[in-house]
C-alpha positions, 0 to 999 in steps of 0.5 A: 500500500502506497500512502500518497499526498497530492499537491495541486489536487484541484488542478488537472493533474491533481483531480486525475491523480485522485481518480486513480487513487479512488480506483485502486484502494487496495494499492493506493491510499490518500493521506494529504491534499493541497490546493492554491485557492479552491477551498470548496473543491478541496473540501469536497475531496477531503470529505470524499477520502475521509481526511481531516483538516490537518491533512489539507493545506491551502497555499504553496508554502503550506503545501511544503509544510504539509509534506514535512508533517504527514507520513507518506510514501509518495508526493504527487507535485501537481502545482503549476509554476515555479511556486512549486519549488518549495514543495519539491525541496521539502519532499526530497528532504523528507525522503519521500518519493517525488512524483513530479508533474511540476516541471518548473521546480526542477527547471528553476532549481536545477542542481539544487534539486538534483543534489537533494534527490537520492537515486530514483527518488524523482519519478517523472509524471509528464507524459514525455518523461514518463515515456522516456523512463519506460523506454530506458528500461530497454538498455543500459546508460552506455547504450543510449544514443539520444532521447527524442521528445515528441510534441503535438505541435499544439493548435497552431501547428503549421501557422506562420509568424503572421498568423500567430500574431492574430490568434486569440487566447480562446484559440490558444486554449483549444489544444487538439489532444490534451485537456490541461490548465491555462498556463500549460495549455498556452505553453503547449501552443507556444511550444514553451512547454516543449522547451521546458521539457527539453531542459527537464529531460536533460536534468532527469536523465543526465543526457547532454542537450546535443543528444536530445531532439524534438519531433512533432507528432500531432496524434500524441500517441507516441509519447517519446522515444529513446534511440540506442547506439545500435540504431534501435528506437524504443517508443512508448505508445498509448492514446493520450491519457494523463492517468497512465503517467500519473499512475506510474508516478505513484506506483513506480516501478510497478504498473497498476491495472486498467488505468487507461485504454490501450491502442485498438489494433483492430483499427487502422492508424496513421501516425505522423512525425514532422520536424519542428519549424524553429523559425516560427516557434523559437522557444525550443531553441531558446530553451536549449540555449538557456539550459546550456548556460545553466545557473539562473537562466532557466529560472529567468526563462520560466519566470518571464514566460509566466508573466507573458502568458498572463499578459497575453490572456489579459489582452496586453500583448499578442501571442507572438509577444510571449516569445519576444518577452522571454527572449528579451528578458533572457538577453538582458540577464547576466548570471554571475552568482553561484546557483543557490535558492536565494539567487534563484528567487532573486533572478525570478523576481528580476525577470518578472519585473523586467518582463512586466516593464517590457509588457507595459511598453507593448 
């Protein structure tokens, strides 16, 4: 029996995690919940699972305290944004397994997070990184040639820069294959999410950036692949359903039964793979640059994006402006201090202020 804490329980990842737990009462037990602000829903969730008030937290810092105070085996960090860093660090310090959906905390924390983590303590929940973790079971570390991250291409696949300048927030939230929250869905439309996942893959699997590639796969059935030195490519495939990587995150390395539907092989399927047009979607190339630069550059990239996404949805900038703001903030940044928690927080604050000034000029 795995005892599980779910952070961000009212969001997309959190609600699906609770559905998996409810469907597997003999293997998973919910012992704690946290949300950012949705008190009504989290109260309903606590009642459903019979949790007392001491097992429920509202707020990011409160989530970190909950992790420290409650005995559990696994913490699902489904918090959105870099505000989830405190909970990630608290989980690792407590010795609990971290089922990580909050990629931003690993990206901005970088070596700080990795230094705290024991071998195998971080289990990825992003579908792409879960896929890679599964594929890596097929060979040894020395046999891995490259990682191939798949990207759906989002709702604007094939658009020109001019077309991107005219899209609306409503269009950006209509993802063709996944149902996610506002920030992640917008990041998927801009391909910033894939840039973040590129950095995450490097940090999770210790593969150099030059051996991590991105390919566009609109059907989102092949979740990612690993190429081995003999030319063999192993892919993890399933219809798009986040319950599969969420369940694996909580039960790893074991698999739970009847989590999601498999591919129906009695029907015909056409799966397409295309190169990413980086002349239109520059966020992946920029993420590769900031990932190689290291220090606080990834934190600046992420913080600038979070500000720009909110500005886009508030009607302050165009969709193209998201990338423009990120790029300009990154170019203005000069990281000179060693990476510490304070330097990360300072860099994030600077990036948000700088992004807001640029947005105001737009």
